[in-house]
C-alpha positions in Angstrom: -0.1 -0.1 0.0 1.3 3.3 -1.0 1.1 6.6 1.3 -0.1 10.0 0.0 1.0 11.8 -3.0 3.9 14.2 -3.2 1.3 17.0 -4.1 -0.5 16.1 -0.9 2.8 16.1 1.0 3.4 19.6 -0.3 0.0 20.7 0.8 0.4 19.2 4.3 3.9 20.9 4.7 2.5 24.2 3.6 -0.6 24.1 5.9 1.5 23.0 9.0 4.7 24.9 8.2 6.8 21.8 8.0 10.0 21.0 6.2 10.1 18.3 3.8 13.1 15.9 4.1 13.3 13.8 1.0 15.4 11.5 -1.3 12.7 12.2 -4.1 13.8 14.9 -6.7 10.2 15.3 -7.9 9.7 18.0 -5.2 11.8 20.4 -7.0 9.7 20.0 -10.2 6.5 20.3 -8.2 7.6 23.5 -6.6 9.3 25.2 -9.4 7.3 24.0 -12.3 4.2 24.8 -10.8 5.1 28.0 -9.2 3.5 27.3 -5.9 2.7 30.2 -3.5 4.3 29.9 -0.1 6.4 26.8 -0.9 7.5 24.4 1.9 11.1 24.4 2.6 12.6 21.2 1.2 15.9 19.5 2.0 16.6 16.9 -0.9 19.3 14.4 0.1 20.8 13.7 -3.5 23.2 11.0 -1.9 22.0 8.2 0.3 25.4 7.5 1.6 26.9 4.0 2.4 25.1 3.6 5.8 21.5 3.9 6.8 22.2 6.8 9.2 23.7 9.0 6.4 21.0 11.5 6.0 20.3 11.8 9.8 24.0 12.4 10.5 24.3 15.0 7.7 21.1 16.8 8.7 22.4 17.0 12.3 25.9 18.2 11.2 24.2 20.8 9.0 21.9 22.2 11.7 24.5 22.2 14.4 27.8 23.5 12.4 26.9 25.4 9.4 24.4 28.2 10.3 22.6 27.6 7.0 18.9 28.5 7.4 16.5 26.1 5.6 13.6 28.3 5.8 12.0 29.4 2.5 14.6 27.3 0.5 15.1 24.3 -1.5 18.2 22.7 -0.2 20.1 20.0 -2.0 22.6 18.0 0.1 25.4 15.8 -1.4 28.1 14.0 0.3 30.6 17.0 -0.3 28.4 19.7 -1.3 25.4 21.8 -0.3 23.3 24.1 -2.7 20.4 26.3 -1.8 17.9 28.1 -3.9 15.9 30.6 -2.0 12.2 31.1 -2.9 11.1 34.3 -4.2 8.1 36.3 -3.2 5.5 37.8 -5.7 7.8 40.8 -6.0 10.7 38.8 -7.3 12.7 39.0 -4.1 14.0 36.1 -2.0 11.9 35.5 1.1 
């Protein structure tokens, strides 16, 4: 049995002001292609690492040691790189 759709996950994250943690690249397409208003923050783990705890350890390191803000951004986490794209508001400015 499958869970809820990606679009439903986005809606829940918007309504509850949650951050989406995912290994699924589809969230970038949903947010940028469809130009969602007030998109949820997303942390996309491009690499799964060699151990089950990779994503959790990477997230913990990012939160404790980098000073990166995940709010209003799409963040791509790779083993040796982090990229972020801030969301823009209706005036074209990063929020």
